BALUMBA-744387 format. One record per atom (N, C-alpha, C): residue number from 1; residue in three letters; x, y, z. Coordinates in Angstrom, 1 decimal. Example, Ala and Ser with C-alpha at 12.3 -4.5 7.8 and 13.67 -1.06 7.14 Angstrom:
BEGIN
atom i->1 aa->ALA xx->13.2 yy->-5.7 zz->7.8
atom i->1 aa->ALA xx->12.3 yy->-4.5 zz->7.8
atom i->1 aa->ALA xx->13.2 yy->-3.3 zz->7.8
atom i->2 aa->SER xx->12.8 yy->-2.2 zz->7.1
atom i->2 aa->SER xx->13.7 yy->-1.1 zz->7.1
atom i->2 aa->SER xx->12.9 yy->0.0 zz->7.9
//
This chain:
BEGIN
atom i->1 aa->MET xx->9.2 yy->-0.1 zz->-2.7
atom i->1 aa->MET xx->9.0 yy->-1.5 zz->-2.7
atom i->1 aa->MET xx->7.6 yy->-1.8 zz->-2.3
atom i->2 aa->TYR xx->7.0 yy->-2.7 zz->-2.9
atom i->2 aa->TYR xx->5.6 yy->-3.1 zz->-2.6
atom i->2 aa->TYR xx->5.6 yy->-4.6 zz->-2.2
atom i->3 aa->VAL xx->5.2 yy->-4.9 zz->-1.0
atom i->3 aa->VAL xx->5.1 yy->-6.3 zz->-0.5
atom i->3 aa->VAL xx->3.6 yy->-6.7 zz->-0.6
atom i->4 aa->VAL xx->3.4 yy->-7.7 zz->-1.3
atom i->4 aa->VAL xx->2.0 yy->-8.2 zz->-1.5
atom i->4 aa->VAL xx->1.7 yy->-9.1 zz->-0.3
atom i->5 aa->GLU xx->0.9 yy->-8.6 zz->0.6
atom i->5 aa->GLU xx->0.5 yy->-9.3 zz->1.8
atom i->5 aa->GLU xx->-1.0 yy->-9.7 zz->1.7
atom i->6 aa->LYS xx->-1.8 yy->-9.0 zz->1.0
atom i->6 aa->LYS xx->-3.3 yy->-9.3 zz->1.0
atom i->6 aa->LYS xx->-3.6 yy->-10.7 zz->0.4
atom i->7 aa->VAL xx->-4.3 yy->-11.5 zz->1.2
atom i->7 aa->VAL xx->-4.7 yy->-12.8 zz->0.7
atom i->7 aa->VAL xx->-6.2 yy->-12.6 zz->0.4
atom i->8 aa->VAL xx->-6.6 yy->-13.0 zz->-0.8
atom i->8 aa->VAL xx->-8.0 yy->-12.8 zz->-1.2
atom i->8 aa->VAL xx->-8.6 yy->-14.2 zz->-1.6
atom i->9 aa->ASP xx->-9.8 yy->-14.5 zz->-1.1
atom i->9 aa->ASP xx->-10.4 yy->-15.8 zz->-1.4
atom i->9 aa->ASP xx->-11.3 yy->-15.5 zz->-2.6
atom i->10 aa->CYS xx->-10.7 yy->-15.6 zz->-3.8
atom i->10 aa->CYS xx->-11.5 yy->-15.3 zz->-5.0
atom i->10 aa->CYS xx->-11.4 yy->-16.4 zz->-6.1
atom i->11 aa->LEU xx->-10.7 yy->-17.5 zz->-5.7
atom i->11 aa->LEU xx->-10.5 yy->-18.6 zz->-6.7
atom i->11 aa->LEU xx->-11.8 yy->-19.4 zz->-6.8
atom i->12 aa->ASP xx->-12.2 yy->-19.7 zz->-8.0
atom i->12 aa->ASP xx->-13.3 yy->-20.6 zz->-8.3
atom i->12 aa->ASP xx->-12.7 yy->-22.0 zz->-8.2
atom i->13 aa->VAL xx->-12.8 yy->-22.7 zz->-7.0
atom i->13 aa->VAL xx->-12.1 yy->-24.0 zz->-6.8
atom i->13 aa->VAL xx->-12.7 yy->-25.1 zz->-7.7
atom i->14 aa->ALA xx->-13.9 yy->-25.0 zz->-8.0
atom i->14 aa->ALA xx->-14.5 yy->-26.0 zz->-8.9
atom i->14 aa->ALA xx->-14.0 yy->-26.0 zz->-10.3
atom i->15 aa->ARG xx->-13.6 yy->-24.8 zz->-10.8
atom i->15 aa->ARG xx->-13.2 yy->-24.7 zz->-12.2
atom i->15 aa->ARG xx->-11.7 yy->-24.6 zz->-12.3
atom i->16 aa->SER xx->-11.0 yy->-24.5 zz->-11.2
atom i->16 aa->SER xx->-9.5 yy->-24.3 zz->-11.2
atom i->16 aa->SER xx->-8.9 yy->-25.7 zz->-11.0
atom i->17 aa->SER xx->-7.6 yy->-25.8 zz->-11.3
atom i->17 aa->SER xx->-6.8 yy->-27.0 zz->-11.0
atom i->17 aa->SER xx->-6.5 yy->-27.0 zz->-9.5
atom i->18 aa->ALA xx->-6.2 yy->-28.1 zz->-9.0
atom i->18 aa->ALA xx->-5.8 yy->-28.2 zz->-7.6
atom i->18 aa->ALA xx->-4.4 yy->-27.7 zz->-7.4
atom i->19 aa->PRO xx->-4.1 yy->-27.1 zz->-6.2
atom i->19 aa->PRO xx->-2.7 yy->-26.7 zz->-6.0
atom i->19 aa->PRO xx->-1.8 yy->-27.9 zz->-5.9
atom i->20 aa->GLU xx->-0.6 yy->-27.7 zz->-6.5
atom i->20 aa->GLU xx->0.4 yy->-28.8 zz->-6.6
atom i->20 aa->GLU xx->1.3 yy->-28.7 zz->-5.4
atom i->21 aa->PRO xx->1.5 yy->-29.8 zz->-4.6
atom i->21 aa->PRO xx->2.5 yy->-29.7 zz->-3.5
atom i->21 aa->PRO xx->3.9 yy->-29.8 zz->-4.1
atom i->22 aa->PRO xx->4.9 yy->-29.3 zz->-3.5
atom i->22 aa->PRO xx->4.8 yy->-28.6 zz->-2.2
atom i->22 aa->PRO xx->4.6 yy->-27.1 zz->-2.3
atom i->23 aa->THR xx->4.6 yy->-26.5 zz->-3.5
atom i->23 aa->THR xx->4.6 yy->-25.1 zz->-3.7
atom i->23 aa->THR xx->3.2 yy->-24.5 zz->-3.7
atom i->24 aa->GLY xx->2.2 yy->-25.3 zz->-3.9
atom i->24 aa->GLY xx->0.8 yy->-24.8 zz->-4.0
atom i->24 aa->GLY xx->0.5 yy->-24.1 zz->-5.4
atom i->25 aa->GLU xx->1.4 yy->-24.4 zz->-6.3
atom i->25 aa->GLU xx->1.2 yy->-23.8 zz->-7.7
atom i->25 aa->GLU xx->-0.1 yy->-24.3 zz->-8.3
atom i->26 aa->ILE xx->-0.9 yy->-23.4 zz->-8.8
atom i->26 aa->ILE xx->-2.1 yy->-23.7 zz->-9.5
atom i->26 aa->ILE xx->-1.9 yy->-23.5 zz->-11.0
atom i->27 aa->ALA xx->-2.0 yy->-24.6 zz->-11.7
atom i->27 aa->ALA xx->-1.7 yy->-24.5 zz->-13.2
atom i->27 aa->ALA xx->-2.8 yy->-23.8 zz->-13.9
atom i->28 aa->ARG xx->-4.0 yy->-24.0 zz->-13.5
atom i->28 aa->ARG xx->-5.2 yy->-23.3 zz->-14.2
atom i->28 aa->ARG xx->-6.0 yy->-22.6 zz->-13.1
atom i->29 aa->ALA xx->-5.9 yy->-21.3 zz->-13.0
atom i->29 aa->ALA xx->-6.7 yy->-20.5 zz->-12.0
atom i->29 aa->ALA xx->-7.8 yy->-19.9 zz->-12.7
atom i->30 aa->VAL xx->-9.0 yy->-20.1 zz->-12.2
atom i->30 aa->VAL xx->-10.2 yy->-19.4 zz->-12.6
atom i->30 aa->VAL xx->-10.7 yy->-18.6 zz->-11.4
atom i->31 aa->PHE xx->-11.0 yy->-17.3 zz->-11.6
atom i->31 aa->PHE xx->-11.4 yy->-16.5 zz->-10.5
atom i->31 aa->PHE xx->-12.9 yy->-16.1 zz->-10.6
atom i->32 aa->ARG xx->-13.4 yy->-15.9 zz->-9.4
atom i->32 aa->ARG xx->-14.8 yy->-15.4 zz->-9.3
atom i->32 aa->ARG xx->-14.8 yy->-13.9 zz->-9.5
atom i->33 aa->PRO xx->-15.2 yy->-13.3 zz->-10.6
atom i->33 aa->PRO xx->-15.1 yy->-11.9 zz->-10.9
atom i->33 aa->PRO xx->-15.7 yy->-11.0 zz->-9.8
atom i->34 aa->GLU xx->-16.8 yy->-11.4 zz->-9.2
atom i->34 aa->GLU xx->-17.4 yy->-10.6 zz->-8.1
atom i->34 aa->GLU xx->-16.5 yy->-10.5 zz->-6.9
atom i->35 aa->ALA xx->-15.6 yy->-11.5 zz->-6.7
atom i->35 aa->ALA xx->-14.7 yy->-11.5 zz->-5.5
atom i->35 aa->ALA xx->-13.3 yy->-10.9 zz->-5.7
atom i->36 aa->LEU xx->-13.0 yy->-10.6 zz->-7.0
atom i->36 aa->LEU xx->-11.7 yy->-10.0 zz->-7.3
atom i->36 aa->LEU xx->-11.5 yy->-8.6 zz->-6.6
atom i->37 aa->PRO xx->-10.4 yy->-8.3 zz->-6.0
atom i->37 aa->PRO xx->-10.2 yy->-7.0 zz->-5.4
atom i->37 aa->PRO xx->-9.9 yy->-6.0 zz->-6.4
atom i->38 aa->LEU xx->-10.8 yy->-5.0 zz->-6.6
atom i->38 aa->LEU xx->-10.6 yy->-4.0 zz->-7.6
atom i->38 aa->LEU xx->-9.6 yy->-3.0 zz->-7.3
atom i->39 aa->ASP xx->-9.4 yy->-2.7 zz->-6.0
atom i->39 aa->ASP xx->-8.5 yy->-1.7 zz->-5.5
atom i->39 aa->ASP xx->-7.0 yy->-2.1 zz->-5.4
atom i->40 aa->LEU xx->-6.7 yy->-3.4 zz->-5.4
atom i->40 aa->LEU xx->-5.4 yy->-3.9 zz->-5.1
atom i->40 aa->LEU xx->-4.6 yy->-4.1 zz->-6.4
atom i->41 aa->PRO xx->-3.3 yy->-3.8 zz->-6.5
atom i->41 aa->PRO xx->-2.5 yy->-4.0 zz->-7.7
atom i->41 aa->PRO xx->-2.2 yy->-5.5 zz->-7.8
atom i->42 aa->ALA xx->-2.1 yy->-6.2 zz->-6.7
atom i->42 aa->ALA xx->-1.7 yy->-7.6 zz->-6.6
atom i->42 aa->ALA xx->-2.3 yy->-8.3 zz->-5.4
atom i->43 aa->PHE xx->-2.4 yy->-9.6 zz->-5.4
atom i->43 aa->PHE xx->-2.9 yy->-10.3 zz->-4.3
atom i->43 aa->PHE xx->-2.4 yy->-11.8 zz->-4.3
atom i->44 aa->ARG xx->-2.6 yy->-12.4 zz->-3.2
atom i->44 aa->ARG xx->-2.3 yy->-13.9 zz->-3.1
atom i->44 aa->ARG xx->-3.6 yy->-14.6 zz->-2.8
atom i->45 aa->LEU xx->-3.5 yy->-15.9 zz->-3.0
atom i->45 aa->LEU xx->-4.7 yy->-16.8 zz->-2.8
atom i->45 aa->LEU xx->-4.4 yy->-17.6 zz->-1.5
atom i->46 aa->PRO xx->-5.5 yy->-17.9 zz->-0.7
atom i->46 aa->PRO xx->-5.3 yy->-18.8 zz->0.4
atom i->46 aa->PRO xx->-4.8 yy->-20.2 zz->0.0
atom i->47 aa->GLN xx->-5.2 yy->-20.7 zz->-1.2
atom i->47 aa->GLN xx->-4.9 yy->-22.0 zz->-1.7
atom i->47 aa->GLN xx->-3.4 yy->-22.1 zz->-2.2
atom i->48 aa->SER xx->-2.8 yy->-20.9 zz->-2.4
atom i->48 aa->SER xx->-1.5 yy->-20.8 zz->-3.0
atom i->48 aa->SER xx->-0.8 yy->-19.6 zz->-2.5
atom i->49 aa->PRO xx->-0.5 yy->-19.5 zz->-1.2
atom i->49 aa->PRO xx->0.0 yy->-18.2 zz->-0.6
atom i->49 aa->PRO xx->1.4 yy->-17.8 zz->-1.1
atom i->50 aa->VAL xx->2.1 yy->-18.6 zz->-1.7
atom i->50 aa->VAL xx->3.4 yy->-18.2 zz->-2.2
atom i->50 aa->VAL xx->3.3 yy->-17.4 zz->-3.5
atom i->51 aa->ALA xx->2.4 yy->-17.8 zz->-4.3
atom i->51 aa->ALA xx->2.2 yy->-17.1 zz->-5.6
atom i->51 aa->ALA xx->1.5 yy->-15.7 zz->-5.5
atom i->52 aa->VAL xx->1.9 yy->-14.8 zz->-6.4
atom i->52 aa->VAL xx->1.4 yy->-13.5 zz->-6.4
atom i->52 aa->VAL xx->0.7 yy->-13.3 zz->-7.8
atom i->53 aa->TYR xx->-0.5 yy->-12.8 zz->-7.8
atom i->53 aa->TYR xx->-1.2 yy->-12.5 zz->-9.0
atom i->53 aa->TYR xx->-1.3 yy->-11.0 zz->-9.1
atom i->54 aa->TRP xx->-0.8 yy->-10.4 zz->-10.2
atom i->54 aa->TRP xx->-0.8 yy->-9.0 zz->-10.4
atom i->54 aa->TRP xx->-1.9 yy->-8.7 zz->-11.4
atom i->55 aa->LYS xx->-2.5 yy->-7.5 zz->-11.2
atom i->55 aa->LYS xx->-3.6 yy->-7.1 zz->-12.1
atom i->55 aa->LYS xx->-2.9 yy->-6.5 zz->-13.3
atom i->56 aa->ALA xx->-3.6 yy->-6.5 zz->-14.5
atom i->56 aa->ALA xx->-3.1 yy->-6.0 zz->-15.7
atom i->56 aa->ALA xx->-2.7 yy->-4.5 zz->-15.6
atom i->57 aa->TRP xx->-3.5 yy->-3.7 zz->-15.0
atom i->57 aa->TRP xx->-3.1 yy->-2.3 zz->-14.9
atom i->57 aa->TRP xx->-1.9 yy->-2.1 zz->-14.1
atom i->58 aa->ALA xx->-1.6 yy->-2.9 zz->-13.1
atom i->58 aa->ALA xx->-0.4 yy->-2.8 zz->-12.3
atom i->58 aa->ALA xx->0.8 yy->-3.2 zz->-13.1
atom i->59 aa->VAL xx->0.7 yy->-4.3 zz->-13.8
atom i->59 aa->VAL xx->1.8 yy->-4.8 zz->-14.7
atom i->59 aa->VAL xx->2.1 yy->-3.7 zz->-15.7
atom i->60 aa->ALA xx->1.1 yy->-3.1 zz->-16.3
atom i->60 aa->ALA xx->1.3 yy->-2.0 zz->-17.3
atom i->60 aa->ALA xx->2.1 yy->-0.9 zz->-16.7
atom i->61 aa->ARG xx->1.7 yy->-0.5 zz->-15.5
atom i->61 aa->ARG xx->2.4 yy->0.6 zz->-14.8
atom i->61 aa->ARG xx->3.9 yy->0.2 zz->-14.5
atom i->62 aa->LEU xx->4.1 yy->-1.0 zz->-14.0
atom i->62 aa->LEU xx->5.5 yy->-1.5 zz->-13.7
atom i->62 aa->LEU xx->6.3 yy->-1.4 zz->-15.0
atom i->63 aa->ARG xx->5.7 yy->-1.9 zz->-16.1
atom i->63 aa->ARG xx->6.5 yy->-1.9 zz->-17.4
atom i->63 aa->ARG xx->6.7 yy->-0.5 zz->-17.9
atom i->64 aa->ALA xx->5.8 yy->0.4 zz->-17.6
atom i->64 aa->ALA xx->6.1 yy->1.8 zz->-18.0
atom i->64 aa->ALA xx->7.2 yy->2.4 zz->-17.2
atom i->65 aa->LEU xx->7.4 yy->2.0 zz->-16.0
atom i->65 aa->LEU xx->8.4 yy->2.5 zz->-15.1
atom i->65 aa->LEU xx->9.8 yy->1.7 zz->-15.4
atom i->66 aa->LEU xx->9.7 yy->0.4 zz->-15.6
atom i->66 aa->LEU xx->10.9 yy->-0.4 zz->-15.7
atom i->66 aa->LEU xx->11.2 yy->-0.9 zz->-17.0
atom i->67 aa->GLY xx->10.4 yy->-0.6 zz->-18.0
atom i->67 aa->GLY xx->10.7 yy->-1.2 zz->-19.4
atom i->67 aa->GLY xx->10.2 yy->-2.6 zz->-19.4
atom i->68 aa->SER xx->10.7 yy->-3.4 zz->-20.3
atom i->68 aa->SER xx->10.3 yy->-4.8 zz->-20.5
atom i->68 aa->SER xx->10.8 yy->-5.8 zz->-19.5
atom i->69 aa->GLN xx->11.6 yy->-5.2 zz->-18.5
atom i->69 aa->GLN xx->12.2 yy->-6.1 zz->-17.5
atom i->69 aa->GLN xx->11.2 yy->-7.0 zz->-16.8
atom i->70 aa->PRO xx->10.1 yy->-6.5 zz->-16.3
atom i->70 aa->PRO xx->9.1 yy->-7.4 zz->-15.6
atom i->70 aa->PRO xx->8.4 yy->-8.3 zz->-16.7
atom i->71 aa->LYS xx->8.5 yy->-9.6 zz->-16.5
atom i->71 aa->LYS xx->7.8 yy->-10.5 zz->-17.5
atom i->71 aa->LYS xx->6.4 yy->-10.7 zz->-17.0
atom i->72 aa->ALA xx->5.5 yy->-10.8 zz->-17.9
atom i->72 aa->ALA xx->4.1 yy->-10.9 zz->-17.5
atom i->72 aa->ALA xx->3.5 yy->-12.1 zz->-18.3
atom i->73 aa->ARG xx->2.7 yy->-12.9 zz->-17.7
atom i->73 aa->ARG xx->2.0 yy->-14.0 zz->-18.3
atom i->73 aa->ARG xx->0.5 yy->-13.9 zz->-17.9
atom i->74 aa->LEU xx->-0.4 yy->-14.0 zz->-18.8
atom i->74 aa->LEU xx->-1.8 yy->-13.9 zz->-18.5
atom i->74 aa->LEU xx->-2.2 yy->-15.2 zz->-17.8
atom i->75 aa->ALA xx->-2.7 yy->-15.1 zz->-16.6
atom i->75 aa->ALA xx->-3.2 yy->-16.3 zz->-15.8
atom i->75 aa->ALA xx->-4.7 yy->-16.5 zz->-16.1
atom i->76 aa->TRP xx->-5.5 yy->-15.4 zz->-16.2
atom i->76 aa->TRP xx->-6.9 yy->-15.5 zz->-16.4
atom i->76 aa->TRP xx->-7.5 yy->-14.2 zz->-16.9
atom i->77 aa->SER xx->-8.6 yy->-14.3 zz->-17.6
atom i->77 aa->SER xx->-9.3 yy->-13.1 zz->-18.1
atom i->77 aa->SER xx->-10.8 yy->-13.4 zz->-18.3
atom i->78 aa->GLN xx->-11.6 yy->-12.4 zz->-18.1
atom i->78 aa->GLN xx->-13.0 yy->-12.6 zz->-18.3
atom i->78 aa->GLN xx->-13.3 yy->-12.5 zz->-19.8
atom i->79 aa->ASP xx->-12.4 yy->-12.0 zz->-20.6
atom i->79 aa->ASP xx->-12.5 yy->-11.9 zz->-22.0
atom i->79 aa->ASP xx->-12.3 yy->-13.3 zz->-22.7
atom i->80 aa->PRO xx->-13.3 yy->-13.9 zz->-23.3
atom i->80 aa->PRO xx->-13.2 yy->-15.2 zz->-23.9
atom i->80 aa->PRO xx->-12.2 yy->-15.3 zz->-25.0
atom i->81 aa->ALA xx->-11.8 yy->-14.1 zz->-25.6
atom i->81 aa->ALA xx->-10.8 yy->-14.1 zz->-26.7
atom i->81 aa->ALA xx->-9.4 yy->-14.1 zz->-26.2
atom i->82 aa->ALA xx->-9.2 yy->-13.8 zz->-24.9
atom i->82 aa->ALA xx->-7.9 yy->-13.8 zz->-24.3
atom i->82 aa->ALA xx->-7.5 yy->-15.2 zz->-24.0
atom i->83 aa->ARG xx->-6.3 yy->-15.5 zz->-24.3
atom i->83 aa->ARG xx->-5.8 yy->-16.9 zz->-24.0
atom i->83 aa->ARG xx->-4.8 yy->-16.9 zz->-22.9
atom i->84 aa->PRO xx->-5.1 yy->-17.5 zz->-21.8
atom i->84 aa->PRO xx->-4.1 yy->-17.6 zz->-20.7
atom i->84 aa->PRO xx->-2.9 yy->-18.3 zz->-21.1
atom i->85 aa->HIS xx->-1.8 yy->-18.0 zz->-20.5
atom i->85 aa->HIS xx->-0.5 yy->-18.6 zz->-20.8
atom i->85 aa->HIS xx->-0.6 yy->-20.1 zz->-20.4
atom i->86 aa->PRO xx->-0.1 yy->-21.0 zz->-21.3
atom i->86 aa->PRO xx->-0.2 yy->-22.5 zz->-20.9
atom i->86 aa->PRO xx->0.6 yy->-22.9 zz->-19.7
atom i->87 aa->ASN xx->1.6 yy->-22.1 zz->-19.4
atom i->87 aa->ASN xx->2.5 yy->-22.5 zz->-18.2
atom i->87 aa->ASN xx->2.8 yy->-21.2 zz->-17.5
atom i->88 aa->VAL xx->1.8 yy->-20.7 zz->-16.8
atom i->88 aa->VAL xx->2.0 yy->-19.4 zz->-16.1
atom i->88 aa->VAL xx->3.2 yy->-19.4 zz->-15.1
atom i->89 aa->TRP xx->3.4 yy->-20.4 zz->-14.4
atom i->89 aa->TRP xx->4.5 yy->-20.4 zz->-13.4
atom i->89 aa->TRP xx->5.8 yy->-21.0 zz->-13.9
atom i->90 aa->GLY xx->5.8 yy->-21.5 zz->-15.1
atom i->90 aa->GLY xx->7.1 yy->-22.1 zz->-15.6
atom i->90 aa->GLY xx->8.1 yy->-21.0 zz->-15.8
atom i->91 aa->VAL xx->9.3 yy->-21.4 zz->-15.6
atom i->91 aa->VAL xx->10.5 yy->-20.5 zz->-15.8
atom i->91 aa->VAL xx->11.2 yy->-20.8 zz->-17.1
//
C-alpha cells in the first residue's frame, strides 16, 4: 500500500481554477513544470489536500499490475496536443 502524504507547491495559481469549497476540488489545474516532483509517483497540492495527482508513469505501472481496474484521467500535460479530461474529478 502506498499512502500519498507529500504535499507539493507546484500549482500555477494564476492559470488554474480556484479550489471549490468544501472539497478543494480544482477543475482546471495547471502546474509549474520546474516545481513538479520528478521522483514521486503521486503528490497532493496545498490548495487541495484531499485530491491526489498521480504521474503518468505511476499510473502505467499500476495498470500493468492491476489491469484496467484503476481509472485514469489526464489532469494536465506539457504536451499541447494532449487534451486534459473535461471533468477530472467527476464520478
